[in-house]
C-alpha positions as CSV (number, residue, x, y, z in Angstrom):
1,M,131.6,5.5,-38.3
2,K,135.3,5.3,-37.4
3,D,136.2,1.9,-39.2
4,K,134.5,4.0,-42.3
5,I,137.2,7.0,-41.9
6,I,139.9,4.6,-41.4
7,E,139.2,2.9,-44.8
8,A,138.6,6.6,-46.5
9,A,142.0,7.5,-45.3
10,G,143.8,4.4,-46.8
11,K,141.7,5.0,-49.8
12,T,143.0,8.6,-49.7
13,W,146.8,7.5,-49.3
14,R,146.6,5.3,-51.9
15,Y,144.8,7.8,-54.4
16,L,147.6,10.6,-53.6
17,G,150.0,8.4,-53.7
18,Q,148.8,7.0,-57.5
19,N,147.4,10.6,-58.7
20,G,149.8,13.0,-56.9
21,E,148.3,16.9,-55.5
22,T,144.7,16.9,-55.8
23,N,141.9,19.3,-55.5
24,V,140.0,18.7,-52.1
25,S,137.4,19.6,-53.5
26,Q,137.3,16.7,-56.4
27,L,139.0,13.8,-53.2
28,A,135.4,12.9,-52.5
29,K,134.1,12.3,-56.3
30,S,137.2,10.4,-57.3
31,L,136.9,8.1,-54.5
32,Q,132.7,7.6,-54.7
33,E,132.9,9.1,-50.7
34,K,130.2,11.5,-48.9
35,D,132.4,14.4,-48.6
36,E,132.3,14.5,-44.6
37,V,133.8,11.0,-44.5
38,V,136.2,12.4,-47.1
39,F,137.6,15.6,-44.7
40,Q,137.4,13.7,-41.8
41,A,140.0,11.0,-43.7
42,L,142.2,14.1,-44.5
43,G,141.7,15.1,-40.7
44,W,143.6,12.0,-39.6
45,L,146.2,11.8,-42.3
46,A,147.2,15.9,-41.6
47,R,147.1,14.9,-37.5
48,E,149.7,11.9,-38.4
49,D,151.8,14.4,-40.8
50,K,150.8,12.5,-43.9
51,I,149.7,15.0,-45.7
52,D,150.9,18.7,-47.1
53,Y,148.0,21.3,-48.4
54,T,148.5,24.1,-50.8
55,V,146.1,27.2,-51.5
56,K,146.2,28.2,-55.3
57,N,144.1,30.4,-56.9
58,R,141.7,30.0,-54.0
59,R,141.4,26.1,-54.5
60,T,142.7,23.6,-52.2
61,F,144.9,21.2,-52.9
62,V,146.4,17.8,-51.1
63,S,149.5,15.6,-51.4
64,L,151.7,13.3,-49.5
65,V,154.4,14.4,-47.9
66,E,157.5,13.4,-49.3
67,G,157.9,10.6,-47.0
68,E,154.8,9.1,-47.5
69,L,155.0,9.4,-51.4
70,R,158.5,7.6,-50.8
71,A,156.6,4.9,-48.5
72,F,153.8,4.7,-51.0
73,N,155.9,4.1,-53.7
74,S,158.4,1.1,-51.8
75,V,154.7,-0.5,-51.4
76,V,154.2,-0.4,-54.9
77,Y,157.6,-1.5,-56.4
78,H,157.6,-4.3,-53.5
79,M,154.2,-6.0,-54.7
80,E,155.4,-5.8,-58.2
81,N,158.8,-7.2,-58.0
82,Q,157.1,-10.5,-56.1
83,A,158.5,-13.8,-57.2
84,P,156.5,-14.9,-60.1
85,S,155.9,-18.3,-58.3
86,A,154.4,-16.4,-55.2
87,K,152.0,-14.7,-57.3
88,A,150.9,-17.5,-59.3
89,S,150.3,-19.4,-56.1
90,G,147.9,-17.0,-55.5
91,N,148.6,-17.0,-51.3
92,G,152.3,-15.2,-50.9
93,K,154.2,-19.0,-51.2
94,P,156.1,-20.7,-53.5
95,R,154.1,-23.5,-55.6
96,A,155.3,-26.6,-54.5
97,K,157.3,-28.5,-57.3
98,K,155.9,-31.5,-58.9
């Protein structure tokens, strides 16, 4: 079960990085995970100070804290800007010239 929660925490982190502030009640559906797993994943991320909670009109929303959003954008940036030859080989290493 712990592995499932860790996996859901990663999915949640990526989802929030891509989509921004999200209604907690919609998160499990968006991630296609059970509510209980997503709530535990949120607790994990909250304990690590990676997310913020906000209440608007009696609805709870969650988002990445600023530092985590920067980390997410940095990961995305580096993935998008890998050398084309490294992407083409599929193993992260440039292809050898023939």
